[in-house]
FINU-71558 format. One record per residue (C-alpha): x, y, z; residue in one letter; residue number from 0. Coordinates in pm, whole numbers, always signed. Layout:
NODE      X      Y      Z rest  nr
NODE      X      Y      Z    a NUM
...
***
This chain:
NODE      X      Y      Z rest  nr
NODE  +8475  +9924  +7855    x   0
NODE  +8699 +10054  +8130    x   1
NODE  +8716 +10361  +8347    x   2
NODE  +9082 +10438  +8406    x   3
NODE  +9064 +10619  +8738    x   4
NODE  +8820 +10591  +9030    x   5
NODE  +8697 +10947  +8984    x   6
NODE  +8388 +11005  +9201    x   7
NODE  +8281 +11284  +8965    x   8
NODE  +8262 +11048  +8666    x   9
NODE  +7899 +11012  +8566    x  10
NODE  +7816 +10643  +8553    x  11
NODE  +7517 +10563  +8335    x  12
NODE  +7272 +10280  +8283    x  13
NODE  +7447 +10196  +7955    x  14
NODE  +7766 +10125  +8153    x  15
NODE  +7581  +9863  +8357    x  16
NODE  +7423  +9715  +8045    x  17
NODE  +7767  +9692  +7889    x  18
NODE  +7891  +9509  +8198    x  19
NODE  +7598  +9270  +8172    x  20
NODE  +7698  +9178  +7815    x  21
NODE  +8058  +9130  +7926    x  22
NODE  +7949  +8896  +8205    x  23
NODE  +7731  +8679  +7980    x  24
NODE  +7854  +8323  +8018    x  25
NODE  +8079  +8422  +8310    x  26
NODE  +7849  +8515  +8598    x  27
NODE  +7534  +8319  +8665    x  28
NODE  +7191  +8476  +8655    x  29
NODE  +7119  +8372  +9011    x  30
NODE  +6784  +8241  +9128    x  31
NODE  +6504  +8448  +9279    x  32
NODE  +6333  +8244  +9550    x  33
NODE  +6008  +8332  +9724    x  34
NODE  +5985  +8322 +10104    x  35
NODE  +5643  +8237 +10246    x  36
NODE  +5754  +8306 +10603    x  37
NODE  +5892  +8652 +10530    x  38
NODE  +5595  +8727 +10305    x  39
NODE  +5359  +8651 +10594    x  40
NODE  +5554  +8885 +10822    x  41
NODE  +5567  +9169 +10570    x  42
NODE  +5214  +9119 +10441    x  43
NODE  +5337  +9120 +10080    x  44
NODE  +5548  +8895  +9855    x  45
NODE  +5914  +8872  +9957    x  46
NODE  +6174  +8729  +9719    x  47
NODE  +6536  +8634  +9790    x  48
NODE  +6794  +8719  +9522    x  49
NODE  +7041  +8434  +9573    x  50
NODE  +7386  +8575  +9502    x  51
NODE  +7507  +8325  +9762    x  52
NODE  +7466  +8075  +9476    x  53
NODE  +7685  +8280  +9240    x  54
NODE  +8018  +8137  +9125    x  55
NODE  +8271  +8176  +9411    x  56
NODE  +7976  +8211  +9649    x  57
NODE  +7912  +8584  +9618    x  58
NODE  +7843  +8876  +9384    x  59
NODE  +8211  +8980  +9389    x  60
NODE  +8296  +8792  +9069    x  61
NODE  +8085  +9039  +8869    x  62
NODE  +8280  +9353  +8952    x  63
NODE  +8619  +9182  +8960    x  64
NODE  +8572  +9038  +8611    x  65
NODE  +8458  +9369  +8460    x  66
NODE  +8750  +9553  +8622    x  67
NODE  +9016  +9306  +8508    x  68
NODE  +8865  +9258  +8162    x  69
NODE  +8895  +9634  +8107    x  70
NODE  +9271  +9646  +8170    x  71
NODE  +9508  +9735  +7886    x  72
NODE  +9736  +9456  +7756    x  73
NODE +10040  +9595  +7936    x  74
NODE  +9839  +9613  +8261    x  75
NODE  +9729  +9253  +8225    x  76
NODE +10089  +9150  +8165    x  77
NODE +10189  +9310  +8496    x  78
NODE  +9927  +9105  +8683    x  79
NODE  +9678  +9213  +8947    x  80
NODE  +9684  +9222  +9324    x  81
NODE  +9403  +9236  +9579    x  82
NODE  +9351  +9224  +9953    x  83
NODE  +9058  +9045 +10111    x  84
NODE  +8952  +8813 +10390    x  85
NODE  +8728  +8610 +10161    x  86
NODE  +8473  +8702  +9895    x  87
NODE  +8669  +8961  +9698    x  88
NODE  +8973  +8734  +9710    x  89
NODE  +8784  +8451  +9545    x  90
NODE  +8618  +8682  +9291    x  91
NODE  +8953  +8828  +9181    x  92
NODE  +9114  +8483  +9173    x  93
NODE  +8850  +8331  +8946    x  94
NODE  +8816  +8639  +8722    x  95
NODE  +9193  +8648  +8672    x  96
NODE  +9202  +8277  +8597    x  97
NODE  +8929  +8310  +8334    x  98
NODE  +9108  +8606  +8170    x  99
NODE  +9458  +8455  +8185    x 100
NODE  +9596  +8718  +8422    x 101
NODE  +9826  +8637  +8711    x 102
NODE  +9669  +8729  +9047    x 103
NODE  +9834  +8780  +9383    x 104
NODE  +9593  +8797  +9675    x 105
NODE  +9690  +8909 +10024    x 106
NODE  +9477  +8764 +10302    x 107
NODE  +9494  +8812 +10682    x 108
NODE  +9686  +8550 +10878    x 109
NODE  +9365  +8448 +11055    x 110
NODE  +9152  +8415 +10740    x 111
NODE  +8931  +8104 +10749    x 112
NODE  +9111  +7807 +10596    x 113
NODE  +8826  +7717 +10353    x 114
NODE  +8843  +8067 +10203    x 115
NODE  +9221  +8055 +10170    x 116
NODE  +9202  +7710 +10008    x 117
NODE  +8929  +7820  +9765    x 118
NODE  +9125  +8129  +9659    x 119
NODE  +9429  +7914  +9585    x 120
NODE  +9218  +7662  +9395    x 121
NODE  +9091  +7941  +9169    x 122
NODE  +9454  +7999  +9070    x 123
NODE  +9572  +8294  +9279    x 124
NODE  +9906  +8325  +9456    x 125
NODE  +9788  +8369  +9816    x 126
NODE +10008  +8554 +10066    x 127
NODE  +9909  +8568 +10431    x 128
NODE  +9999  +8901 +10589    x 129
NODE  +9870  +9102 +10883    x 130
NODE  +9614  +9022 +11147    x 131
NODE  +9355  +9281 +11040    x 132
NODE  +9235  +9374 +10692    x 133
NODE  +9393  +9721 +10709    x 134
NODE  +9738  +9563 +10746    x 135
NODE  +9662  +9322 +10461    x 136
NODE  +9543  +9609 +10242    x 137
NODE  +9862  +9807 +10309    x 138
NODE +10072  +9506 +10210    x 139
NODE  +9881  +9465  +9884    x 140
NODE  +9917  +9833  +9796    x 141
NODE +10289  +9817  +9872    x 142
NODE +10320  +9512  +9647    x 143
NODE +10142  +9701  +9368    x 144
NODE +10386  +9993  +9395    x 145
NODE +10691  +9766  +9399    x 146
NODE +10591  +9532  +9115    x 147
NODE +10360  +9738  +8893    x 148
NODE +10071  +9496  +8945    x 149
NODE  +9728  +9661  +8915    x 150
NODE  +9553  +9692  +9250    x 151
NODE  +9192  +9570  +9229    x 152
NODE  +8993  +9756  +9493    x 153
NODE  +8695  +9566  +9638    x 154
NODE  +8447  +9852  +9591    x 155
NODE  +8600 +10193  +9518    x 156
NODE  +8621 +10187  +9138    x 157
NODE  +8360 +10255  +8865    x 158
NODE  +8423  +9924  +8685    x 159
NODE  +8359  +9734  +9008    x 160
NODE  +8035  +9923  +9066    x 161
NODE  +7887  +9872  +8719    x 162
NODE  +7973  +9503  +8744    x 163
NODE  +7784  +9475  +9072    x 164
NODE  +7501  +9680  +8919    x 165
NODE  +7414  +9387  +8694    x 166
NODE  +7245  +9235  +9000    x 167
NODE  +6995  +9525  +8981    x 168
NODE  +6919  +9457  +8614    x 169
NODE  +6851  +9092  +8694    x 170
NODE  +6618  +9187  +8979    x 171
NODE  +6405  +9401  +8746    x 172
NODE  +6397  +9124  +8487    x 173
NODE  +6303  +8854  +8738    x 174
NODE  +6064  +9060  +8951    x 175
NODE  +5934  +9351  +8740    x 176
NODE  +5667  +9430  +8999    x 177
NODE  +5923  +9494  +9276    x 178
NODE  +5865  +9802  +9494    x 179
NODE  +6142  +9768  +9755    x 180
NODE  +6496  +9628  +9735    x 181
NODE  +6709  +9567 +10045    x 182
NODE  +7084  +9520 +10008    x 183
NODE  +7372  +9501 +10254    x 184
NODE  +7630  +9781 +10254    x 185
NODE  +7997  +9756 +10347    x 186
NODE  +8209  +9983 +10130    x 187
NODE  +7905 +10040  +9912    x 188
NODE  +7988  +9892  +9571    x 189
NODE  +7691  +9656  +9548    x 190
NODE  +7434  +9902  +9681    x 191
NODE  +7567 +10178  +9455    x 192
NODE  +7553  +9955  +9148    x 193
NODE  +7204  +9826  +9223    x 194
NODE  +7080 +10176  +9301    x 195
NODE  +7222 +10314  +8975    x 196
NODE  +7072 +10036  +8762    x 197
NODE  +6733 +10020  +8931    x 198
NODE  +6667 +10392  +8977    x 199
NODE  +6767 +10465  +8617    x 200
NODE  +6488 +10236  +8497    x 201
NODE  +6242 +10245  +8789    x 202
NODE  +6275 +10558  +9004    x 203
NODE  +5962 +10446  +9192    x 204
NODE  +6142 +10147  +9345    x 205
NODE  +6275 +10212  +9694    x 206
NODE  +6633 +10097  +9752    x 207
NODE  +6728 +10042 +10117    x 208
NODE  +7084  +9975 +10232    x 209
NODE  +7151  +9771 +10546    x 210
NODE  +7453  +9789 +10777    x 211
NODE  +7550  +9615 +11099    x 212
NODE  +7513  +9845 +11401    x 213
NODE  +7875  +9796 +11500    x 214
NODE  +8010  +9881 +11155    x 215
NODE  +7770 +10149 +11032    x 216
NODE  +7983 +10413 +10860    x 217
NODE  +7718 +10526 +10612    x 218
NODE  +7461 +10693 +10843    x 219
NODE  +7713 +10943 +10988    x 220
NODE  +7878 +10985 +10648    x 221
NODE  +7549 +11067 +10478    x 222
NODE  +7465 +11309 +10759    x 223
NODE  +7804 +11480 +10717    x 224
NODE  +7785 +11484 +10337    x 225
NODE  +8119 +11306 +10296    x 226
NODE  +8277 +10973 +10395    x 227
NODE  +8377 +10953 +10760    x 228
NODE  +8575 +10685 +10940    x 229
NODE  +8431 +10452 +11203    x 230
NODE  +8711 +10344 +11433    x 231
NODE  +8739  +9970 +11505    x 232
NODE  +8416  +9841 +11347    x 233
NODE  +8289  +9528 +11521    x 234
NODE  +8043  +9277 +11376    x 235
NODE  +8014  +8908 +11292    x 236
NODE  +7927  +9019 +10936    x 237
NODE  +8282  +9046 +10804    x 238
NODE  +8157  +9097 +10448    x 239
NODE  +8021  +9441 +10543    x 240
NODE  +8275  +9522 +10815    x 241
NODE  +8417  +9836 +10652    x 242
NODE  +8525 +10142 +10851    x 243
NODE  +8497 +10401 +10572    x 244
NODE  +8269 +10429 +10266    x 245
NODE  +8437 +10436  +9928    x 246
NODE  +8444 +10774  +9756    x 247
NODE  +8294 +10646  +9429    x 248
NODE  +8009 +10440  +9579    x 249
NODE  +7935 +10707  +9840    x 250
NODE  +7847 +10964  +9573    x 251
NODE  +7615 +10715  +9402    x 252
NODE  +7451 +10602  +9725    x 253
NODE  +7381 +10964  +9811    x 254
NODE  +7190 +10991  +9483    x 255
NODE  +7031 +10650  +9434    x 256
NODE  +6979 +10483  +9773    x 257
NODE  +6670 +10604  +9958    x 258
NODE  +6758 +10494 +10310    x 259
NODE  +7025 +10315 +10516    x 260
NODE  +6916 +10104 +10812    x 261
NODE  +7119  +9928 +11081    x 262
NODE  +7061  +9586 +11235    x 263
NODE  +7180  +9422 +11556    x 264
NODE  +7400  +9114 +11591    x 265
NODE  +7098  +8925 +11728    x 266
NODE  +6900  +9014 +11416    x 267
NODE  +7186  +8900 +11191    x 268
NODE  +7217  +8562 +11360    x 269
NODE  +6839  +8514 +11361    x 270
NODE  +6827  +8600 +10990    x 271
NODE  +7103  +8351 +10908    x 272
NODE  +6918  +8082 +11101    x 273
NODE  +6593  +8164 +10920    x 274
NODE  +6762  +8139 +10578    x 275
NODE  +6903  +7800 +10672    x 276
NODE  +6588  +7655 +10831    x 277
NODE  +6313  +7804 +10616    x 278
NODE  +6477  +7874 +10279    x 279
NODE  +6737  +7593 +10295    x 280
NODE  +7004  +7845 +10195    x 281
NODE  +7350  +7880 +10348    x 282
NODE  +7407  +8256 +10379    x 283
NODE  +7689  +8443 +10551    x 284
NODE  +7600  +8713 +10807    x 285
NODE  +7660  +9000 +10561    x 286
NODE  +7438  +8828 +10305    x 287
NODE  +7164  +8785 +10565    x 288
NODE  +7160  +9155 +10661    x 289
NODE  +6860  +9242 +10435    x 290
NODE  +6663  +8959 +10596    x 291
NODE  +6767  +9090 +10938    x 292
NODE  +6623  +9429 +10843    x 293
NODE  +6293  +9266 +10745    x 294
NODE  +6278  +9071 +11070    x 295
NODE  +6350  +9387 +11269    x 296
NODE  +6070  +9593 +11111    x 297
NODE  +5862  +9386 +10867    x 298
NODE  +5574  +9632 +10830    x 299
NODE  +5794  +9926 +10727    x 300
NODE  +5843  +9818 +10364    x 301
NODE  +5610  +9803 +10066    x 302
NODE  +5594  +9486  +9862    x 303
NODE  +5676  +9308  +9655    x 304
NODE  +6017  +9308  +9826    x 305
NODE  +6350  +9170  +9706    x 306
NODE  +6620  +9097  +9965    x 307
NODE  +6966  +9045  +9815    x 308
NODE  +7152  +8753  +9973    x 309
NODE  +7493  +8879  +9871    x 310
NODE  +7709  +8582  +9974    x 311
NODE  +7728  +8238 +10128    x 312
NODE  +8095  +8200 +10218    x 313
NODE  +8085  +8135 +10590    x 314
NODE  +8349  +7947 +10785    x 315
NODE  +8195  +7628 +10936    x 316
NODE  +8329  +7709 +11282    x 317
NODE  +8181  +8059 +11268    x 318
NODE  +7855  +7915 +11133    x 319
NODE  +7834  +7685 +11434    x 320
NODE  +7874  +7977 +11676    x 321
NODE  +7631  +8196 +11486    x 322
NODE  +7365  +7926 +11477    x 323
NODE  +7390  +7887 +11853    x 324
NODE  +7366  +8264 +11893    x 325
NODE  +7069  +8276 +11656    x 326
NODE  +6888  +8000 +11842    x 327
NODE  +6947  +8179 +12171    x 328
NODE  +6823  +8508 +12024    x 329
NODE  +6514  +8326 +11897    x 330
NODE  +6437  +8178 +12238    x 331
NODE  +6549  +7828 +12137    x 332
NODE  +6808  +7799 +12416    x 333
NODE  +6749  +7859 +12785    x 334
NODE  +7022  +7886 +13049    x 335
NODE  +6916  +7869 +13415    x 336
NODE  +7077  +7855 +13759    x 337
NODE  +6882  +7680 +14034    x 338
NODE  +6929  +7632 +14408    x 339
NODE  +6858  +7269 +14508    x 340
NODE  +6895  +7048 +14814    x 341
NODE  +7222  +6856 +14797    x 342
NODE  +7098  +6501 +14850    x 343
NODE  +7088  +6176 +14652    x 344
NODE  +6820  +6178 +14382    x 345
NODE  +6784  +6557 +14372    x 346
NODE  +6916  +6581 +14018    x 347
NODE  +6689  +6299 +13898    x 348
NODE  +6388  +6478 +14046    x 349
NODE  +6489  +6801 +13873    x 350
NODE  +6534  +6625 +13537    x 351
NODE  +6191  +6464 +13577    x 352
NODE  +6034  +6812 +13598    x 353
NODE  +6218  +6914 +13281    x 354
NODE  +6102  +6596 +13105    x 355
NODE  +5739  +6679 +13180    x 356
NODE  +5801  +7036 +13055    x 357
NODE  +5943  +6886 +12731    x 358
NODE  +6278  +7068 +12757    x 359
NODE  +6587  +6901 +12613    x 360
NODE  +6885  +6914 +12852    x 361
NODE  +7211  +6998 +12671    x 362
NODE  +7441  +7047 +12967    x 363
NODE  +7432  +7028 +13349    x 364
NODE  +7692  +7152 +13598    x 365
NODE  +7699  +7148 +13981    x 366
NODE  +7851  +7395 +14228    x 367
NODE  +7884  +7277 +14588    x 368
NODE  +8170  +7490 +14723    x 369
NODE  +8039  +7846 +14683    x 370
NODE  +8045  +8021 +15026    x 371
NODE  +7702  +8164 +14948    x 372
NODE  +7552  +7813 +14959    x 373
NODE  +7409  +7661 +15273    x 374
NODE  +7549  +7337 +15418    x 375
NODE  +7287  +7122 +15241    x 376
NODE  +7254  +7329 +14925    x 377
NODE  +7396  +7301 +14573    x 378
NODE  +7366  +7521 +14271    x 379
NODE  +7283  +7365 +13935    x 380
NODE  +7340  +7537 +13602    x 381
NODE  +7130  +7406 +13314    x 382
NODE  +7153  +7465 +12939    x 383
NODE  +6830  +7364 +12769    x 384
NODE  +6700  +7345 +12415    x 385
NODE  +6347  +7484 +12392    x 386
NODE  +6081  +7554 +12131    x 387
NODE  +6071  +7931 +12154    x 388
NODE  +6014  +8222 +12394    x 389
NODE  +5675  +8096 +12517    x 390
NODE  +5818  +7753 +12590    x 391
NODE  +6105  +7917 +12782    x 392
NODE  +5852  +8086 +13008    x 393
NODE  +5662  +7759 +13054    x 394
NODE  +5979  +7573 +13158    x 395
NODE  +6076  +7843 +13408    x 396
NODE  +5723  +7845 +13552    x 397
NODE  +5723  +7464 +13581    x 398
NODE  +6044  +7477 +13784    x 399
NODE  +5910  +7745 +14014    x 400
NODE  +5584  +7552 +14060    x 401
NODE  +5792  +7250 +14162    x 402
NODE  +5950  +7457 +14436    x 403
NODE  +6284  +7542 +14280    x 404
NODE  +6443  +7883 +14322    x 405
NODE  +6541  +8016 +13979    x 406
NODE  +6842  +8244 +14024    x 407
NODE  +6893  +8356 +13665    x 408
***
C-alpha cells in the first residue's frame, strides 16, 4: 500500500488504516491504556491514558514513518530517505529505515537536545546538524532530497503518514470500546487526522477533540478561514506540536473528522506534565501532555469515558527540570516572597523560625542591604519556598504578616 503523492483530494478510507495496521504488526507496539483515578474524579467519568509515550522510539511517529517507507518502490528505497526533525520524527524515520534496510539521512537543528541526536544515530541514521530553527533544517533536508534523489519523508503531510498514525485510533476502539471522547494533541495534524478518520468511520458518535498550545495554535484560524494559514513565530515549550502551518492533507481530514480544537496555556502544559509524572508515573513530553492539559483546564466539558492520547515521552532532561519547576509553581507548590526586615543579628533566624512553624521548606534566601529605598536599619530578604499548594501559600504569607513582617511581593 502506498499513495504516491500527498494529494489532499485523495479519499482516505478506513480500509487504508486497517491495511496500515496489518503492516505494522510486529513493528509498532500496541501501547497500554492506563486509567487515571485523579483525572476521572475531576471529569466525573472514567479517563484513560493511551500511552504512545511507551511506543518504540518514545512516540507514535514510528507508525507513519514505517508505513511511508515500506510503501516506497525498490528504486526509491535504493536512493534512501531524508527527513528533518528536532526529535520524534527523526527517531521514527531512523528506526523504520533501519528495520526496512533503507539508508536514512536525518537533518536536525544545531541546538537539538543531545539525547535525541544520540538516539537517532543509534537507530542507524546519518545525522546532520544544520540550522538553528526547524524551518532552516527542513530547507536543508529538501535541498538534499533534490540534489541526491533521496525520498523526503514529511512528518505529517502525506497520506501514508496519516493512515499509519490512524492505527492509534483503531487501538483505542479495541481497548476502550465504550469511549465517548478522545483528546489528541495537534501540531501539523497527522495524528489527529488519522485518529479522526479511523474513529469516525467506525464510531461517528465519538467526539474527537484536538488540542494545541496557545502560542502555536494555527488550526483555529485556519479552520475559521477554510484553508491553512501561517502563524508567524510560534512559541511554546511543547516542541512536538510547535508547527506554524497545518499540513494540506491532514487539514482536509481534520475539517471533516475532528469535532473541535482547543488551546491550552503553558501553565496548563507544565501542570499536566507534572501530573502525569506524579500521579500516573509516566514520563511525558509537553506535546504529549496537551490532552491532559485540556482536561485540567475544563474537566466538566467532556463526556466520558474519555481517552487522552499521550503522544510522546521524549523530553530533554534539562528541559524536564525547568518544566517541573514551572509546573510546581503553577500548581502553587513554590512561593517567592520579598520581605522588609530589621537589619540586626538574629533577624534571619527569627524569620526562619516563623517559616518552620508554618511548615514551609526554604529553598533559597538572598539579602539586599544597599538599595537606596531601604532605611538605615532595614534589609530586604527574598525567599524561595516549597509549599503544599495554593492554600498553604496563603497560610505562609498570613503567618509572616501576623509576625509583623511587611510582604512586598
